[in-house]
C-alpha positions as CSV (number, residue, x, y, z in Angstrom):
1,M,60.8,-129.5,113.3
2,L,59.7,-126.6,111.5
3,R,56.6,-127.0,109.2
4,L,56.8,-125.3,106.4
5,P,53.5,-123.7,104.9
6,T,51.9,-126.0,101.9
7,E,49.2,-125.3,99.7
8,R,46.2,-126.8,97.7
9,L,43.5,-125.6,94.8
10,S,40.9,-127.7,94.0
11,I,39.2,-126.4,90.6
12,A,36.1,-126.9,89.0
13,L,35.4,-126.3,85.4
14,C,32.4,-125.7,84.2
15,P,31.1,-124.1,80.7
16,A,30.3,-120.4,82.3
17,L,31.8,-120.3,85.4
18,V,35.6,-121.9,87.1
19,G,35.5,-122.5,90.7
20,V,38.6,-122.4,92.7
21,E,39.0,-123.3,96.3
22,H,42.6,-122.1,97.5
23,V,43.8,-123.4,101.0
24,R,46.9,-122.2,102.5
25,T,48.1,-124.7,105.5
26,S,50.9,-123.8,108.3
27,W,52.0,-124.6,111.2
28,R,49.1,-122.6,113.1
29,H,46.4,-122.5,110.8
30,E,44.5,-123.0,108.1
31,E,43.4,-120.2,105.6
32,S,40.8,-120.6,103.0
33,Q,40.1,-118.2,99.8
34,Q,37.7,-118.6,96.5
35,A,37.9,-117.3,93.5
36,R,35.1,-117.1,90.9
37,I,36.0,-116.9,87.4
38,D,33.5,-116.0,84.8
39,V,33.8,-117.7,81.1
40,A,33.1,-116.0,78.2
41,P,30.6,-117.3,75.8
42,Q,32.3,-119.7,73.6
43,E,33.4,-119.2,70.1
44,A,32.1,-121.3,67.4
45,G,33.9,-124.4,66.4
46,K,35.8,-124.6,69.9
47,P,35.6,-127.2,72.5
48,A,32.9,-126.1,74.8
49,W,35.8,-126.7,77.6
50,Q,38.7,-124.5,76.2
51,G,36.9,-121.0,78.0
52,A,37.3,-122.4,80.8
53,V,40.8,-123.7,80.4
54,D,42.2,-120.1,79.0
55,E,40.1,-118.5,82.0
56,L,41.9,-121.0,84.2
57,A,45.3,-120.1,82.6
58,G,45.0,-116.5,82.7
59,W,44.3,-116.7,86.4
60,L,47.0,-118.7,87.7
61,G,49.2,-116.4,85.8
62,G,48.1,-113.5,88.2
63,Q,48.6,-116.2,91.4
64,A,52.3,-116.4,93.5
65,L,51.6,-119.6,94.3
66,R,54.6,-121.9,96.1
67,S,54.6,-125.9,96.9
68,A,50.8,-126.3,95.3
69,T,48.8,-129.1,94.5
70,A,45.7,-129.1,92.7
71,T,42.8,-131.3,92.4
72,L,40.2,-130.8,88.9
73,V,36.6,-131.0,89.4
74,L,35.0,-131.4,85.7
75,S,31.2,-130.1,85.0
76,N,29.1,-133.4,83.8
77,R,28.5,-131.5,80.9
78,F,32.1,-132.1,79.7
79,V,32.1,-135.9,80.8
80,R,30.4,-139.2,79.4
81,F,29.2,-141.6,81.8
82,A,28.8,-145.8,81.5
83,L,28.2,-148.4,83.4
84,V,30.2,-151.2,82.3
85,P,28.6,-155.0,83.4
86,W,30.6,-157.2,85.1
87,S,32.1,-159.9,83.6
88,E,33.9,-162.8,84.8
89,T,36.2,-163.1,81.3
90,I,38.1,-160.1,82.5
91,G,41.5,-161.0,83.5
92,S,43.7,-158.0,83.4
93,P,42.7,-153.9,83.7
94,E,43.7,-153.8,79.7
95,E,40.5,-156.2,79.5
96,E,38.4,-154.1,81.3
97,T,39.6,-150.8,79.9
98,E,37.9,-152.6,76.3
99,L,34.8,-153.9,77.9
100,A,34.2,-150.3,79.0
101,Q,35.3,-148.7,75.8
102,A,32.8,-151.2,74.2
103,C,29.8,-149.9,76.0
104,F,31.0,-146.5,75.5
105,E,31.2,-146.8,71.6
106,S,27.5,-149.1,71.5
107,R,25.9,-145.7,73.2
108,Y,28.2,-142.6,71.4
109,G,29.8,-144.1,68.6
110,D,33.8,-143.1,68.0
111,M,35.5,-142.8,71.1
112,A,38.6,-141.6,69.6
113,G,40.3,-139.2,71.2
114,W,38.5,-139.9,74.7
115,T,40.2,-141.3,77.8
116,V,38.3,-143.8,79.3
117,R,38.3,-144.6,83.3
118,L,36.7,-146.8,85.7
119,D,35.4,-147.4,89.1
120,T,37.5,-149.6,91.8
121,G,33.6,-151.2,91.9
122,H,33.3,-154.5,93.6
123,Y,34.0,-158.2,93.0
124,G,30.6,-159.7,91.1
125,Q,28.9,-155.6,90.6
126,P,28.8,-153.1,87.5
127,R,31.1,-150.5,87.8
128,I,30.7,-146.9,86.9
129,A,33.0,-145.6,83.7
130,C,33.5,-141.7,83.1
131,A,34.9,-141.0,79.4
132,V,37.0,-137.3,79.1
133,E,38.7,-136.0,75.9
134,A,42.3,-136.2,76.4
135,A,42.6,-133.0,74.8
136,L,40.8,-131.7,77.9
137,I,42.6,-133.1,80.2
138,G,45.9,-132.4,78.7
139,A,45.4,-128.8,78.7
140,A,44.2,-128.5,82.0
141,R,47.6,-130.6,83.3
142,Q,49.6,-128.2,81.2
143,A,48.2,-124.7,82.4
144,L,48.8,-126.1,85.8
145,A,52.4,-127.3,84.8
146,L,53.4,-123.8,83.5
147,H,52.7,-122.4,87.1
148,N,54.3,-125.4,89.2
149,L,51.4,-127.2,90.1
150,E,51.1,-131.0,90.5
151,C,47.9,-132.1,89.2
152,R,46.8,-134.8,92.6
153,A,43.6,-136.0,90.7
154,V,40.8,-135.3,88.1
155,R,37.5,-136.2,89.0
156,P,33.9,-135.6,87.1
157,A,31.1,-133.6,88.7
158,F,28.8,-136.4,89.4
159,I,31.9,-138.8,91.1
160,A,32.8,-136.0,93.3
161,G,29.3,-135.5,94.4
162,W,28.7,-139.7,95.1
163,N,31.9,-139.3,97.4
164,R,31.0,-136.4,99.2
165,F,27.7,-137.6,100.3
166,R,28.1,-141.5,99.4
167,R,28.0,-142.1,103.9
168,E,24.5,-140.3,103.8
169,L,23.0,-142.0,101.1
170,D,23.8,-145.7,102.1
171,R,22.6,-145.2,105.7
172,S,19.1,-143.3,103.9
173,M,18.7,-146.0,101.0
174,D,17.4,-148.9,103.7
175,S,16.4,-151.0,101.0
176,G,19.1,-150.2,98.7
177,D,16.9,-149.1,96.8
178,G,17.3,-145.5,95.5
179,I,18.2,-142.8,92.6
180,F,21.1,-140.4,92.8
181,A,20.8,-137.4,90.5
182,M,23.0,-134.2,90.1
183,A,21.8,-131.2,87.3
184,E,24.5,-128.6,86.9
185,S,25.6,-127.1,83.9
186,D,22.2,-128.3,82.1
187,T,23.3,-131.5,82.3
188,V,21.3,-133.9,84.6
189,V,22.9,-137.0,85.6
190,M,21.1,-139.7,87.1
191,A,21.9,-143.1,89.0
192,T,19.8,-145.8,89.7
193,R,20.5,-148.4,92.5
194,R,18.9,-151.6,93.3
195,A,19.8,-154.0,96.4
196,G,22.6,-151.8,97.2
197,T,24.0,-151.7,93.5
198,W,24.7,-149.6,90.4
199,H,21.8,-150.5,88.4
200,S,21.4,-148.0,85.4
201,L,23.4,-144.9,84.7
202,R,22.5,-141.5,82.3
203,S,23.5,-138.1,81.4
204,V,21.0,-136.2,80.0
205,A,21.2,-132.6,78.1
206,A,18.6,-130.7,79.9
207,H,17.9,-127.6,81.6
208,V,15.9,-128.1,84.1
209,D,14.1,-126.5,87.7
210,A,12.7,-128.2,90.2
211,R,9.2,-129.4,88.8
212,A,11.0,-130.1,85.6
213,L,13.7,-132.4,87.7
214,S,11.6,-134.3,89.4
215,Q,9.4,-135.6,86.3
216,L,12.4,-136.0,85.1
217,I,13.2,-138.7,88.1
218,E,9.8,-140.2,88.1
219,R,10.1,-140.6,84.6
220,E,13.6,-142.3,84.9
221,A,12.2,-144.7,87.7
222,L,9.7,-145.7,84.8
223,L,12.3,-146.5,82.3
224,Q,14.4,-148.4,84.6
225,G,11.3,-150.9,85.8
226,F,10.6,-149.6,89.5
227,A,7.1,-150.5,90.4
228,E,6.4,-147.0,92.2
229,S,9.1,-144.6,92.8
230,P,12.1,-145.1,94.8
231,P,13.2,-142.7,97.3
232,A,15.5,-140.4,95.0
233,W,18.5,-137.6,96.4
234,V,19.2,-134.7,94.2
235,S,21.7,-132.5,94.2
236,M,21.3,-129.2,92.4
237,P,24.9,-127.1,93.4
238,G,24.7,-123.7,93.5
239,L,20.5,-123.7,94.3
240,A,19.7,-123.2,97.7
241,N,17.7,-126.1,99.3
242,R,14.7,-123.9,99.9
243,D,14.7,-122.5,96.7
244,I,13.9,-126.5,95.4
245,E,12.0,-127.5,98.0
246,A,9.7,-124.5,97.4
247,S,8.1,-126.2,94.3
248,A,4.8,-127.2,94.8
249,D,5.2,-129.9,92.6
250,W,8.2,-131.2,94.5
251,N,8.2,-135.2,95.0
252,K,8.4,-135.8,98.9
253,L,10.1,-139.0,98.1
254,L,13.1,-136.3,97.0
255,H,15.9,-135.3,99.6
256,V,18.1,-132.8,98.5
257,V,21.6,-133.0,99.2
258,G,24.4,-130.4,99.7
259,S,24.3,-126.8,100.5
260,A,23.5,-123.5,98.8
261,D,26.4,-121.2,97.2
262,A,25.5,-117.7,96.6
263,D,28.1,-117.8,93.9
264,G,26.7,-120.9,92.0
265,A,27.8,-124.1,91.2
266,A,31.5,-124.0,90.1
267,L,32.3,-123.0,94.2
268,A,30.1,-125.4,95.0
269,L,31.7,-128.5,92.7
270,A,35.1,-126.9,94.4
271,R,34.8,-127.4,97.4
272,W,33.6,-130.5,97.3
273,G,36.9,-131.9,95.5
274,G,38.9,-130.4,97.9
275,R,37.3,-132.1,100.5
276,R,40.2,-135.0,102.4
């Protein structure tokens, strides 16, 4: 039976850049192309994500796509995170969402206009929850739908990174204790684990280099009650590993995951989102 060509896009939306990985598969081979789209500085009063969505819509208008699907990866700058404790009294998905909503409201205040989602998690363990402005999801989906693109998934960059490296990290965290951190778009997300379960999750707005990130992670370990600095794994999409490790102050307990991308974080995130 003849296999018709298929196309899939993995799109990363960041404040200053949009990255696209476009893969076309036929019965003979697979062809991959990348696009790096600059985003103009955002006008005052507009959402931080508006420019990225507008640039994506403009780029899609110049493409000839057939039977394509799309995955969206959102910069951590556009996402709020919370760790939702386990509760044996929760009996339905609706109650799970209400608990997650309460966790966000205790940290951020009113969450009207935000869409909250939880990961699948494991019985008896805390779960990661993410919140994204409903208007962002709606605008991005609309831009895709106008060009007959089916949106298969929407993932925060932190989740895409954890999914990309989780096997490596699970093997490396012998004791089950450690920190996974991602720095991109002037946002650092730090998650600690104890005995193989999530212990804390925090997002910090900060422009950091390797030295500052090392200090930030060491401070996080103290805040979370570690008697000594646990091993940490760090992803800084778009920054060459050698640039990170060259820092004289780089803590030897920190390990770099991921590889460099000369075109910046947006394309690195797009490639992560497109992996099957």
